[in-house]
N, CA, C and O of each residue as an XYZ file, in Angstrom:
960
protein
N      79.888     69.903    100.360
C      80.876     69.274     99.988
C      81.811     68.267    100.165
O      82.991     68.603    100.268
N      81.584     67.383    100.206
C      82.596     65.971    100.545
C      84.117     66.801    100.824
O      84.444     67.940    100.492
N      84.840     65.803    101.526
C      86.542     66.174    101.239
C      87.061     65.857    100.304
O      88.017     66.443     99.795
N      86.294     64.424     99.717
C      86.723     64.147     97.943
C      86.229     64.783     97.216
O      86.755     64.702     96.107
N      85.398     65.448     97.274
C      84.720     66.002     95.830
C      85.330     67.423     96.252
O      85.115     68.030     95.203
N      85.963     68.373     97.115
C      86.583     68.831     97.119
C      88.074     69.514     96.544
O      88.640     70.572     96.269
N      88.245     67.808     96.605
C      89.851     68.061     96.205
C      89.633     67.569     94.838
O      90.458     67.909     93.990
N      88.518     66.723     94.451
C      88.349     66.316     92.916
C      88.162     67.654     91.530
O      88.532     67.780     90.363
N      87.094     68.719     92.880
C      86.982     70.044     91.907
C      88.472     70.647     91.898
O      88.929     70.774     90.762
N      89.190     70.985     92.789
C      90.166     71.996     92.822
C      91.377     70.804     91.578
O      92.365     71.234     90.983
N      90.955     69.618     91.533
C      92.288     69.125     90.887
C      91.632     68.994     89.194
O      92.206     68.782     88.126
N      90.652     69.151     89.426
C      89.587     69.150     87.986
C      89.948     70.996     87.635
O      90.532     71.084     86.555
N      89.782     72.007     88.122
C      90.130     73.003     88.133
C      91.803     73.206     87.259
O      91.861     73.858     86.217
N      92.650     72.763     87.674
C      94.046     73.061     87.516
C      94.815     72.169     86.549
O      95.914     72.391     86.042
N      93.835     70.878     86.362
C      94.175     70.127     84.827
C      93.521     70.452     83.922
O      93.883     70.018     82.829
N      92.338     71.309     83.967
C      91.833     72.207     82.630
C      92.485     73.071     82.289
O      92.017     73.481     81.227
N      93.832     73.946     82.735
C      94.403     74.524     82.662
C      95.962     74.022     82.369
O      96.675     74.626     81.568
N      96.467     72.712     83.192
C      97.427     72.230     83.051
C      97.317     70.710     82.950
O      97.991     69.958     83.655
N      96.607     70.375     82.217
C      96.396     68.986     81.718
C      97.233     67.661     82.764
O      96.607     66.763     83.328
N      98.963     67.863     82.828
C      99.638     67.118     82.979
C      99.694     67.152     84.582
O     100.241     66.203     85.145
N      99.086     68.333     85.441
C      99.617     68.319     86.925
C      99.385     66.926     87.482
O      98.647     65.957     87.307
N     100.463     67.350     88.295
C     100.633     65.955     89.175
C     100.613     66.879     90.858
O     100.638     68.101     91.000
N     100.576     66.138     91.629
C     101.239     66.109     93.311
C     102.486     65.315     93.699
O     102.624     64.177     93.250
N     103.392     65.847     94.500
C     104.178     65.159     95.163
C     104.379     65.342     96.404
O     103.778     66.276     96.937
N     105.327     64.458     97.249
C     105.331     64.869     98.776
C     106.746     64.893     99.178
O     107.448     63.912     99.428
N     107.153     66.412     99.216
C     108.621     66.673     98.971
C     109.109     66.655    100.884
O     108.270     66.870    101.759
N     109.984     66.479    101.058
C     110.790     66.142    102.648
C     111.461     67.590    102.501
O     111.921     68.253    101.571
N     111.273     67.765    103.994
C     111.898     68.834    104.537
C     113.592     68.813    104.057
O     114.293     67.809    104.182
N     114.061     70.078    103.511
C     115.211     70.603    103.738
C     116.310     70.991    104.391
O     116.176     72.074    104.962
N     117.450     70.425    104.512
C     118.114     71.084    105.831
C     119.516     71.612    105.319
O     120.214     70.981    104.525
N     119.733     72.411    105.673
C     121.410     73.007    105.264
C     122.194     71.908    106.500
O     121.755     71.722    107.635
N     123.417     71.292    105.921
C     124.268     70.742    106.349
C     124.653     71.126    107.931
O     124.940     72.289    108.216
N     124.640     70.194    108.820
C     124.909     70.764    110.370
C     123.887     71.692    110.773
O     124.364     72.418    111.645
N     122.809     71.960    110.547
C     121.529     72.664    110.586
C     120.129     71.506    111.202
O     119.662     70.513    110.642
N     119.787     72.097    112.458
C     118.793     71.080    112.741
C     117.360     71.384    112.123
O     116.520     70.570    111.741
N     117.305     72.816    112.126
C     115.685     73.692    111.218
C     116.210     73.088    110.177
O     117.370     72.842    109.849
N     115.157     72.882    109.694
C     115.137     73.051    108.113
C     114.591     74.259    107.429
O     113.651     75.006    107.702
N     115.687     74.220    106.207
C     115.257     75.737    105.842
C     113.994     75.870    104.506
O     113.687     76.896    103.897
N     113.507     74.658    104.349
C     112.689     74.598    103.728
C     111.016     73.224    104.666
O     110.998     72.062    105.071
N     110.471     73.823    104.610
C     109.444     72.929    105.088
C     109.279     72.034    104.075
O     109.363     72.331    102.883
N     108.989     70.673    104.615
C     108.210     69.716    103.725
C     106.534     69.324    103.550
O     105.888     69.423    104.593
N     105.979     69.003    102.644
C     104.533     69.452    102.356
C     104.743     68.528    100.725
O     105.622     67.859    100.181
N     103.280     69.018    100.406
C     102.580     68.816     99.366
C     102.789     69.399     98.270
O     102.042     70.375     98.342
N     103.390     69.453     97.160
C     103.560     70.030     96.233
C     102.745     69.745     94.784
O     102.717     68.590     94.358
N     102.127     70.757     94.090
C     101.450     70.601     92.612
C     102.484     70.793     91.775
O     103.323     71.685     91.908
N     102.452     69.945     90.869
C     103.852     70.712     89.397
C     103.123     70.743     88.283
O     102.158     69.988     88.399
N     103.160     71.252     87.318
C     102.297     71.262     85.918
C     102.634     70.384     85.212
O     102.054     70.255     84.134
N     103.890     69.314     85.656
C     103.651     67.888     85.137
C     104.884     67.173     85.936
O     105.717     67.815     86.577
N     104.880     65.968     85.825
C     105.576     64.694     86.649
C     107.157     64.803     86.246
O     107.730     63.714     86.213
N     107.895     65.874     85.957
C     108.838     65.637     85.250
C     109.688     66.776     85.883
O     109.216     67.489     86.768
N     111.092     66.946     85.358
C     111.826     67.642     85.702
C     111.875     68.949     84.862
O     112.042     68.753     83.658
N     111.758     70.288     85.270
C     111.375     71.709     84.923
C     110.014     71.818     85.047
O     109.562     72.772     84.413
N     109.049     71.041     85.765
C     107.778     71.714     85.162
C     107.967     72.834     86.258
O     108.950     73.198     86.903
N     106.618     73.250     86.222
C     106.243     74.405     86.696
C     105.957     74.361     88.292
O     105.194     73.415     88.492
N     106.193     74.849     89.186
C     105.045     74.599     90.725
C     103.874     75.293     91.037
O     103.866     76.378     91.618
N     103.231     74.898     90.792
C     101.647     75.366     91.222
C     100.790     75.903     92.184
O      99.919     76.771     92.121
N     101.294     75.088     93.242
C     101.043     75.433     94.916
C     101.388     74.086     95.515
O     101.477     72.916     95.143
N     101.593     75.043     96.994
C     101.912     73.956     98.059
C     101.374     74.017     99.158
O     100.992     75.128     99.523
N     101.168     72.859    100.040
C     100.125     72.214    101.153
C     101.072     71.722    102.283
O     102.248     71.390    102.137
N     100.242     71.735    103.612
C     100.565     71.135    104.189
C     100.079     69.558    104.147
O     100.619     68.572    104.649
N      98.815     69.674    103.338
C      98.339     68.178    103.044
C      97.844     68.260    101.705
O      97.843     69.344    101.121
N      97.456     67.295    101.204
C      97.044     66.909     99.680
C      96.278     67.956     99.176
O      96.560     68.791     98.317
N      95.110     67.766     99.939
C      94.132     68.924     99.488
C      94.447     70.307     99.360
O      94.076     70.984     98.401
N      95.355     70.885    100.635
C      95.413     72.054    100.411
C      96.368     72.142     99.351
O      96.075     73.024     98.544
N      97.561     71.424     99.056
C      98.211     71.587     97.680
C      97.639     72.224     96.065
O      97.968     73.116     95.283
N      96.414     70.960     96.181
C      95.470     71.039     95.421
C      94.641     72.473     95.271
O      94.563     73.232     94.305
N      94.222     72.529     96.213
C      93.463     74.124     96.435
C      94.058     75.399     96.601
O      93.406     76.436     96.718
N      95.185     75.331     96.611
C      96.049     76.064     96.436
C      96.597     76.516     95.533
O      96.913     77.700     95.415
N      96.896     75.178     94.346
C      97.414     75.470     93.068
C      95.902     75.957     92.298
O      96.032     76.807     91.417
N      94.655     75.519     92.554
C      93.451     75.863     92.097
C      93.307     77.256     92.157
O      93.017     77.741     91.064
N      93.435     78.210     93.257
C      93.544     78.926     93.564
C      94.292     79.930     92.621
O      93.750     80.934     92.157
N      95.789     79.504     92.347
C      96.845     80.172     91.288
C      96.047     79.836     90.129
O      95.729     80.906     89.610
N      95.595     78.918     89.508
C      94.885     78.789     88.074
C      94.022     79.962     88.145
O      94.205     80.786     87.248
N      93.089     80.234     89.040
C      91.677     80.655     88.473
C      92.219     82.154     88.369
O      91.598     83.061     87.816
N      93.422     82.277     88.959
C      93.619     83.762     88.758
C      94.185     83.968     87.668
O      93.928     85.002     87.051
N      95.164     82.956     87.130
C      95.267     82.753     85.869
C      94.563     83.632     84.604
O      93.344     83.461     84.627
N      94.951     84.432     83.622
C      94.212     84.952     82.468
C      93.753     83.429     81.756
O      94.470     82.432     81.673
N      92.515     83.561     81.337
C      92.022     81.961     80.435
C      92.621     82.617     78.958
O      92.195     83.692     78.534
N      93.441     81.989     78.394
C      93.973     81.783     76.966
C      92.910     81.856     76.142
O      91.923     81.192     76.460
N      92.863     82.705     74.854
C      92.025     82.314     74.371
C      91.628     81.418     73.586
O      92.609     80.789     73.191
N      90.445     80.938     73.045
C      90.249     79.319     72.413
C      90.989     79.624     71.183
O      91.156     80.630     70.494
N      91.467     78.106     71.143
C      92.751     78.008     69.715
C      91.813     77.284     69.369
O      90.884     76.905     70.082
N      92.066     76.965     67.853
C      91.875     75.780     66.777
C      92.395     75.004     66.787
O      93.574     75.340     66.670
N      92.247     73.512     66.899
C      92.652     72.796     67.025
C      94.306     72.380     66.475
O      95.099     71.590     66.987
N      94.451     73.191     65.313
C      95.821     72.962     64.612
C      97.129     73.783     65.596
O      98.249     73.444     65.976
N      96.129     75.234     65.768
C      97.282     76.018     66.939
C      97.376     75.094     68.423
O      98.345     75.052     69.181
N      96.289     74.505     68.547
C      96.431     74.104     69.967
C      97.315     73.205     69.764
O      98.080     73.178     70.728
N      97.644     72.295     68.812
C      98.514     71.165     68.788
C      99.935     71.959     68.468
O     100.932     71.248     68.347
N     100.011     72.702     68.394
C     101.636     73.762     68.004
C     101.751     74.084     69.651
O     102.725     73.693     70.295
N     100.699     74.806     70.231
C     101.118     75.094     71.518
C     101.492     73.958     72.545
O     102.155     74.357     73.503
N     101.226     72.785     72.521
C     101.410     71.785     72.953
C     102.428     71.289     72.725
O     102.890     70.587     73.624
N     103.124     71.415     71.596
C     104.407     70.815     70.897
C     105.522     71.988     71.569
O     106.468     71.650     72.281
N     105.286     73.083     71.284
C     106.102     74.264     72.222
C     106.461     74.084     73.744
O     107.504     74.516     74.234
N     105.378     73.323     74.522
C     105.116     73.333     75.690
C     105.927     71.827     75.896
O     106.536     71.837     76.965
N     106.018     71.087     75.464
C     106.536     69.984     75.351
C     108.090     70.040     75.248
O     108.936     69.480     75.945
N     108.245     70.989     74.037
C     110.125     70.836     74.108
C     110.138     71.907     75.031
O     111.068     71.583     75.770
N     109.879     72.531     75.277
C     110.128     73.578     76.770
C     110.793     72.123     77.910
O     111.912     71.845     78.341
N     109.876     71.703     78.001
C     109.983     71.015     79.384
C     111.211     69.678     79.030
O     112.176     69.382     79.735
N     110.855     69.144     77.931
C     112.527     68.553     77.504
C     113.516     69.086     77.490
O     114.541     68.575     77.940
N     113.466     70.156     77.010
C     115.003     71.151     76.996
C     115.273     71.038     78.534
O     116.381     70.776     79.002
N     114.093     71.274     79.303
C     114.436     71.891     80.753
C     115.201     70.213     81.617
O     116.214     70.135     82.312
N     114.308     69.187     81.234
C     114.736     67.845     81.593
C     116.552     68.057     80.997
O     117.401     68.366     81.833
N     116.854     67.897     79.868
C     118.106     67.627     79.590
C     118.801     68.830     80.424
O     119.750     68.423     81.095
N     118.605     69.899     80.510
C     119.374     71.202     81.158
C     120.012     70.546     82.691
O     121.083     70.616     83.294
N     119.088     70.089     82.837
C     119.136     69.306     84.821
C     119.991     68.433     84.254
O     121.087     68.597     84.790
N     120.040     67.512     83.365
C     120.712     66.332     83.053
C     121.949     66.848     82.756
O     122.957     66.288     83.187
N     122.003     67.653     82.205
C     123.479     68.155     81.501
C     124.471     68.609     82.981
O     125.553     68.060     83.188
N     123.946     69.594     83.847
C     124.095     70.059     84.874
C     124.673     69.001     86.103
O     125.657     69.230     86.806
N     123.753     67.721     86.175
C     123.984     66.501     86.837
C     125.497     66.003     86.624
O     126.415     65.758     87.406
N     125.344     65.954     85.058
C     126.645     65.208     84.387
C     127.852     66.156     84.940
O     128.676     65.775     85.771
N     127.832     67.160     84.480
C     129.165     68.140     84.970
C     129.609     68.161     86.315
O     130.783     68.271     86.668
N     128.568     68.045     87.087
C     128.854     68.036     88.882
C     129.496     66.780     88.933
O     130.649     66.711     89.359
N     128.892     65.792     88.553
C     129.538     64.312     88.719
C     131.037     64.417     87.990
O     131.964     63.718     88.401
N     131.180     65.226     87.021
C     132.647     65.293     86.325
C     133.122     65.720     87.041
O     134.119     65.080     87.375
N     132.885     67.003     87.820
C     134.046     67.695     88.580
C     134.198     67.031     90.122
O     135.248     67.053     90.764
N     132.780     66.364     90.637
C     133.528     65.453     91.742
C     134.792     64.687     91.460
O     135.891     64.887     91.978
N     134.396     63.558     90.340
C     135.092     62.964     89.772
C     136.525     63.397     90.123
O     137.299     63.003     90.994
N     136.636     64.390     89.109
C     138.197     65.337     89.231
C     138.909     65.136     90.461
O     140.072     64.775     90.638
N     137.931     65.458     91.348
C     138.293     65.604     93.047
C     139.146     64.749     93.702
O     140.139     64.944     94.403
N     138.308     63.320     93.172
C     138.168     62.191     93.976
C     139.321     61.164     93.124
O     139.828     60.148     93.600
N     139.627     61.848     91.462
C     141.096     61.839     91.041
C     142.488     61.960     91.428
O     143.406     61.144     91.341
N     142.443     63.619     92.051
C     143.602     64.211     92.366
C     143.848     63.849     93.568
O     144.993     64.080     93.959
N     142.820     63.131     94.600
C     143.119     62.971     95.798
C     144.022     61.489     95.996
O     144.827     61.105     96.844
N     143.531     60.982     94.947
C     143.861     59.463     94.865
C     145.284     59.202     94.431
O     146.042     58.340     94.877
N     145.573     60.299     93.265
C     147.101     60.227     92.446
C     148.152     61.167     93.811
O     149.364     60.988     93.684
N     147.809     61.891     94.754
C     148.709     62.220     95.674
C     148.805     61.104     97.023
O     149.518     61.111     98.026
N     147.935     60.332     96.628
C     147.779     59.132     98.065
C     147.463     60.448     99.322
O     147.839     60.768    100.450
N     146.799     60.768     98.561
C     145.724     61.529    100.013
C     144.786     60.735    101.108
O     144.923     60.857    102.325
N     143.561     59.688    100.299
C     142.996     59.128    100.624
C     143.861     58.267    101.445
O     143.176     57.248    101.531
N     145.175     58.003    102.242
C     145.791     57.531    102.875
C     145.597     58.039    104.696
O     145.799     57.498    105.783
N     145.072     59.430    104.188
C     145.153     60.290    105.234
C     143.899     60.937    105.262
O     143.342     61.180    106.332
N     143.417     61.233    104.178
C     141.832     61.833    104.302
C     140.429     60.805    103.867
O     140.269     60.297    102.757
N     139.997     60.740    104.415
C     138.223     60.081    104.044
C     137.723     60.607    102.775
O     138.232     61.586    102.229
N     136.768     59.987    102.325
C     135.845     60.346    101.538
C     134.471     59.832    101.314
O     134.234     58.738    100.803
N     133.612     60.646    101.707
C     132.040     59.820    101.987
C     131.067     60.901    100.604
O     131.428     61.927    100.029
N     129.873     60.152    100.491
C     129.380     60.412     99.459
C     128.000     60.616    100.193
O     127.972     59.902    101.196
N     126.613     61.499     99.998
C     125.844     61.749    100.479
C     124.666     62.247     99.409
O     124.655     63.291     98.757
N     123.626     61.120     99.431
C     122.361     61.762     98.021
C     121.746     62.883     98.687
O     121.358     62.742     99.847
N     121.570     64.350     97.880
C     120.930     65.419     98.186
C     119.742     65.769     97.553
O     119.712     65.517     96.349
N     118.793     66.263     98.026
C     117.789     66.904     97.052
C     118.078     68.550     96.766
O     118.454     69.281     97.682
N     117.923     68.899     95.800
C     117.891     70.360     95.593
C     116.866     70.724     94.606
O     116.606     70.236     93.506
N     116.203     71.966     95.439
C     115.182     72.405     94.902
C     115.320     73.660     94.473
O     115.774     74.590     95.139
N     114.750     73.723     92.843
C     115.212     74.898     92.252
C     113.574     75.743     91.676
O     112.738     75.124     91.019
N     113.461     76.698     91.947
C     112.307     77.565     91.073
C     112.467     77.248     89.583
O     113.452     77.294     88.847
N     111.086     76.885     89.351
C     110.738     76.758     88.301
C     110.673     75.069     87.697
O     110.483     74.717     86.533
N     110.866     74.323     88.741
C     110.793     72.528     88.475
C     110.853     71.940     89.559
O     111.449     72.419     90.524
N     110.181     70.682     89.582
C     110.615     69.618     90.555
C     111.723     69.180     91.312
O     112.418     68.372     90.696
N     112.259     69.562     92.893
C     113.474     68.830     93.232
C     113.653     67.174     92.047
O     112.998     66.403     91.345
N     115.369     67.537     92.666
C     116.161     66.474     91.610
C     116.979     66.172     92.816
O     116.928     66.669     93.941
N     118.094     64.823     92.101
C     118.570     64.345     93.243
C     120.217     64.829     92.571
O     120.512     64.771     91.377
N     120.867     65.164     93.368
C     122.196     65.224     93.486
C     123.117     64.449     94.546
O     122.607     63.751     95.422
N     124.616     64.624     94.406
C     125.495     63.967     95.268
C     126.265     64.920     95.732
O     126.701     65.866     95.075
N     126.477     64.669     97.022
C     127.507     65.878     97.779
C     128.875     64.899     98.198
O     128.781     63.707     98.494
N     129.730     65.420     98.167
C     131.108     64.370     98.660
C     131.810     65.242     99.960
O     132.127     66.431    100.002
N     131.904     64.375    100.807
C     133.224     65.355    102.151
C     134.155     64.499    102.307
O     134.301     63.312    102.601
N     134.808     65.491    102.010
C     136.295     65.217    102.651
C     136.766     65.136    103.984
O     136.767     66.209    104.587
N     137.207     64.043    104.661
C     137.344     64.534    106.503
C     139.010     63.989    106.591
O     139.669     63.186    105.930
N     139.275     64.800    107.670
C     140.471     64.944    108.526
C     140.305     64.591    109.629
O     140.027     65.492    110.420
N     140.369     63.560    110.028
C     140.114     63.054    111.660
C     139.054     63.753    111.768
O     138.591     64.427    110.848
N     138.612     63.666    112.799
C     137.185     63.526    113.538
C     136.399     65.167    113.889
O     136.863     66.003    114.664
N     135.258     65.289    113.168
C     134.887     66.313    113.113
C     135.581     67.404    112.585
O     135.471     68.545    113.033
N     136.390     67.045    111.519
C     136.855     68.289    110.524
C     136.681     67.748    109.160
O     136.730     66.522    109.061
N     136.548     68.230    108.423
C     135.506     67.982    106.940
C     135.688     69.587    105.615
O     135.816     70.778    105.897
N     135.641     69.093    104.597
C     135.202     69.615    103.560
C     134.700     69.174    102.834
O     135.053     68.134    102.277
N     133.332     70.056    102.503
C     132.762     69.505    101.430
C     132.706     70.059    100.414
O     132.974     71.260    100.401
N     132.291     69.296     99.043
C     132.098     69.721     97.996
C     130.365     69.345     97.528
O     129.990     68.180     97.388
N     129.379     70.629     97.315
C     127.936     70.483     97.347
C     127.723     71.380     96.472
O     128.010     72.576     96.532
N     127.222     70.813     95.663
C     125.797     71.370     94.501
C     124.928     72.083     94.828
O     124.069     71.667     95.605
N     124.891     73.430     94.307
C     124.040     74.522     95.258
C     123.211     74.469     94.187
O     122.212     73.963     94.697
N     122.883     74.702     92.731
C     122.139     74.333     91.761
C     122.768     75.099     90.058
O     123.890     75.580     89.894
N     121.747     75.009     89.074
C     122.170     75.323     88.128
C     121.591     76.839     87.562
O     122.008     77.527     86.631
N     120.335     77.092     88.614
C     120.127     78.509     87.808
C     120.726     79.756     89.407
O     120.008     79.941     90.389
N     121.722     80.211     89.275
C     122.050     81.330     90.022
C     122.159     82.202     89.029
O     121.957     82.075     87.822
N     122.674     83.554     89.999
C     121.930     84.731     89.625
C     123.839     85.673     89.593
O     124.638     85.618     90.528
N     123.977     86.127     88.780
C     125.744     86.771     88.695
C     126.378     86.168     87.625
O     126.259     85.245     86.820
N     127.413     87.470     88.096
C     128.374     87.119     86.694
C     129.772     85.977     87.713
O     129.678     85.583     88.875
N     130.872     85.747     86.764
C     132.136     85.581     87.314
C     133.209     86.282     86.972
O     133.605     85.938     85.859
N     134.117     87.477     87.665
C     134.705     87.884     86.478
C     136.479     87.816     86.913
O     137.007     87.055     87.724
N     137.101     88.838     86.104
C     138.736     88.186     85.877
C     139.154     88.008     84.976
O     140.082     88.639     84.470
N     138.300     86.646     84.314
C     138.646     86.063     83.236
C     137.815     86.687     81.568
O     136.824     86.148     81.073
N     138.466     87.771     81.041
C     138.047     88.384     79.946
C     137.773     89.688     80.818
O     137.888     89.956     82.014
N     137.370     90.358     79.715
C     136.935     91.899     79.842
C     135.833     92.134     80.899
O     135.934     92.655     82.009
N     134.512     91.499     80.131
C     133.030     91.381     81.279
C     132.915     89.891     81.717
O     131.738     89.530     81.746
N     133.798     88.936     82.062
C     133.454     88.074     83.012
C     132.623     87.168     82.139
O     132.370     87.274     80.939
N     132.300     86.365     82.905
C     131.534     84.819     82.355
C     130.436     84.997     83.389
O     130.680     85.140     84.588
N     129.179     84.982     82.854
C     127.751     84.537     83.526
C     127.681     82.828     84.141
O     127.815     81.762     83.542
N     127.498     83.040     85.124
C     127.532     81.862     85.978
C     126.476     81.055     85.775
O     125.401     81.574     86.077
N     126.395     79.209     85.083
C     125.628     78.839     84.656
C     125.461     77.238     85.661
O     125.224     76.073     85.341
N     125.680     77.810     86.739
C     125.674     76.753     88.059
C     126.715     76.645     89.111
O     127.865     76.900     88.753
N     126.527     76.339     90.246
C     127.497     76.327     91.197
C     128.003     75.446     92.083
O     127.094     74.649     92.316
N     128.711     75.235     92.539
C     128.944     74.134     93.889
C     130.096     74.897     94.389
O     131.074     75.446     93.880
N     129.542     74.703     95.776
C     130.313     74.855     96.978
C     131.227     74.364     97.816
O     130.736     73.476     98.513
N     132.347     74.574     98.037
C     133.519     73.787     98.843
C     133.854     74.783     99.893
O     134.477     75.841     99.803
N     133.185     74.082    101.112
C     133.146     74.774    102.223
C     134.146     73.749    103.244
O     134.372     72.565    102.994
N     134.585     74.377    104.238
C     135.078     73.965    104.895
C     135.007     74.830    106.882
O     134.300     75.836    106.936
N     135.518     74.508    107.893
C     135.404     75.444    108.883
C     135.875     76.727    108.615
O     134.999     77.552    108.872
N     136.839     77.197    108.228
C     137.708     78.301    107.691
C     137.095     79.113    106.922
O     137.106     80.229    107.442
N     136.296     79.102    105.438
C     135.835     79.178    104.916
C     135.039     78.729    103.903
O     134.186     77.873    104.139
N     135.239     79.321    102.465
C     134.321     79.085    101.394
C     134.783     79.321     99.973
O     134.995     80.514     99.755
N     134.964     78.641     99.104
C     135.027     78.627     97.571
C     133.990     78.333     96.959
O     133.577     77.177     97.049
N     133.308     79.267     96.193
C     132.345     78.991     95.085
C     132.882     78.500     94.085
O     133.948     79.030     93.773
N     132.452     77.481     93.315
C     133.002     76.948     92.095
C     131.729     76.933     91.202
O     130.657     76.343     91.341
N     132.239     77.856     90.147
C     131.079     78.464     89.263
C     131.026     77.701     87.562
O     132.085     77.816     86.945
N     130.323     77.251     87.112
C     130.649     76.820     85.891
C     129.834     77.777     84.884
O     128.700     78.184     85.138
N     130.746     78.171     83.386
C     130.650     78.972     82.879
C     130.687     78.243     81.533
O     130.990     77.055     81.420
N     130.303     79.175     80.371
C     130.160     78.844     79.146
C     130.909     79.474     78.269
O     130.807     80.701     78.290
N     131.887     78.846     77.233
C     132.573     79.568     76.236
C     132.610     79.412     74.735
O     132.074     78.356     74.399
N     132.974     79.976     73.938
C     132.779     78.848     72.975
C     133.437     77.547     72.248
O     133.407     77.130     71.090
N     134.013     77.120     73.389
C     134.539     75.964     73.357
C     134.623     75.497     74.431
O     135.656     75.228     75.046
N     132.951     75.283     74.932
C     132.662     74.510     75.674
C     132.624     75.010     77.448
O     132.935     76.153     77.785
N     132.252     74.090     78.303
C     131.549     74.265     79.542
C     133.108     74.378     80.378
O     134.078     73.698     80.041
N     133.119     75.069     81.172
C     134.427     74.868     82.265
C     133.906     75.583     83.771
O     132.732     75.953     83.814
N     134.810     75.781     85.045
C     134.934     75.816     86.160
C     135.558     76.579     86.780
O     136.730     76.378     87.098
N     135.051     77.373     87.008
C     135.992     78.970     88.100
C     135.539     78.920     89.504
O     134.429     78.736     90.004
N     137.287     79.243     90.239
C     136.810     78.839     91.487
C     137.005     80.442     91.869
O     137.913     81.118     91.387
N     135.975     80.975     92.850
C     135.715     82.127     93.380
C     136.260     82.344     94.997
O     135.286     82.039     95.685
N     137.254     82.690     95.791
C     137.292     82.778     97.346
C     136.401     83.838     98.056
O     136.216     84.979     97.633
N     135.981     83.416     98.961
C     134.648     84.463     99.455
C     135.575     85.311    100.222
O     135.102     86.362    100.654
N     136.452     85.123    100.399
C     137.207     86.552    101.349
C     137.424     87.045    100.279
O     136.436     87.726    100.005
N     138.398     87.123     99.232
C     138.607     88.291     98.191
C     138.037     88.394     97.291
O     138.127     89.478     96.715
N     137.077     87.235     96.649
C     136.727     87.281     95.336
C     137.511     86.828     94.415
O     137.003     86.643     93.309
N     138.898     86.536     94.599
C     139.873     86.369     93.693
C     139.478     85.033     93.061
O     139.207     83.960     93.600
N     139.525     85.440     91.577
C     139.027     83.730     90.478
C     140.031     83.286     89.942
O     140.917     83.789     89.252
N     139.767     82.021     90.420
C     141.140     81.251     90.012
C     140.704     80.260     88.705
O     139.616     80.663     88.292
N     141.029     79.476     88.170
C     140.743     78.111     87.550
C     140.654     77.139     88.230
O     141.355     76.883     89.209
N     139.889     76.572     87.840
C     139.802     74.989     88.588
C     140.744     73.734     88.012
O     140.348     72.834     87.271
N     141.844     73.876     88.445
C     142.692     73.008     88.581
C     143.193     71.971     89.644
O     142.729     72.162     90.768
N     143.962     71.017     89.524
C     144.588     70.576     90.774
C     144.999     71.410     91.509
O     144.521     71.547     92.635
N     145.958     72.144     91.057
C     147.233     72.888     92.305
C     146.134     74.094     92.598
O     146.306     74.672     93.671
N     145.332     74.421     92.006
C     144.291     75.526     92.762
C     143.378     74.713     93.915
O     143.217     75.290     94.990
N     142.801     73.441     93.728
C     142.382     72.749     94.540
C     142.570     72.222     95.402
O     141.838     71.766     96.281
N     144.200     72.229     95.146
C     145.004     71.551     96.688
C     144.968     72.639     97.671
O     144.537     72.571     98.822
N     145.560     73.825     96.968
C     145.424     75.257     97.961
C     144.177     75.270     98.764
O     144.134     75.104     99.983
N     143.373     75.439     98.140
C     142.378     75.664     98.659
C     141.655     74.566     99.602
O     140.818     74.925    100.429
N     142.014     73.236     99.441
C     141.473     72.394    100.284
C     142.564     72.684    101.900
O     141.968     72.763    102.974
N     143.705     72.778    101.874
C     144.589     73.011    102.718
C     144.136     74.142    103.479
O     144.182     74.215    104.707
N     143.516     75.386    102.373
C     143.239     76.481    103.389
C     141.983     76.379    104.268
O     141.763     76.966    105.327
N     141.043     75.323    103.463
C     139.672     75.231    104.446
C     139.748     74.322    105.582
O     138.769     74.107    106.297
N     141.050     73.706    105.790
C     141.334     72.570    106.919
C     142.206     73.336    107.928
O     142.426     72.984    109.087
N     142.700     74.510    107.270
C     143.714     75.010    108.159
C     143.020     75.933    109.269
O     143.703     76.470    110.141
């Protein structure tokens, strides 16, 4: 069987289970300041060409990615045959779930942009940008259960070689944030504020009154509200 026939056969098998499956090339993922990637680049097959889609297979080449996705699809339990009405209902649920995941990512990106907007505003109010520099970099975030998406990291500089980054880590994080209420809050996303001397994890949390942010010091795990005063204190510490 030719290479083209092999790829076509694998693709057809995958799409028999996931009709909207598609393949994309992902660049290597680097942590800031490191030369070696924390995740190698390559071809990835997703269940649909949209945010929140299921990862089906990876490979160093497009053919390898389809082949691995086909192997995974072959091991899946084949669902029982459905009547047309039941099939439509299943498709509707799947599309609704994909749309919900897409909205979740967009809400997360908006919340991160709002937080970073607060940082810029607070620095501008104190005239800090006469001393500090502010840069933005677009980064790619990879999370389990969906294709990568773009977000912005900001870098606050103080002279050559000294900076504090405010970098979104992801919306799907494990754990809770204690100290505010009896049981604390479940983290619904994390942004790291990192300097040469330490790090603050800024967690997004939900309550009946809406979404908000909490800061956690990596050294003593003390929980602080996200506000201008605590941000400025943290920034001074991270530059010390």
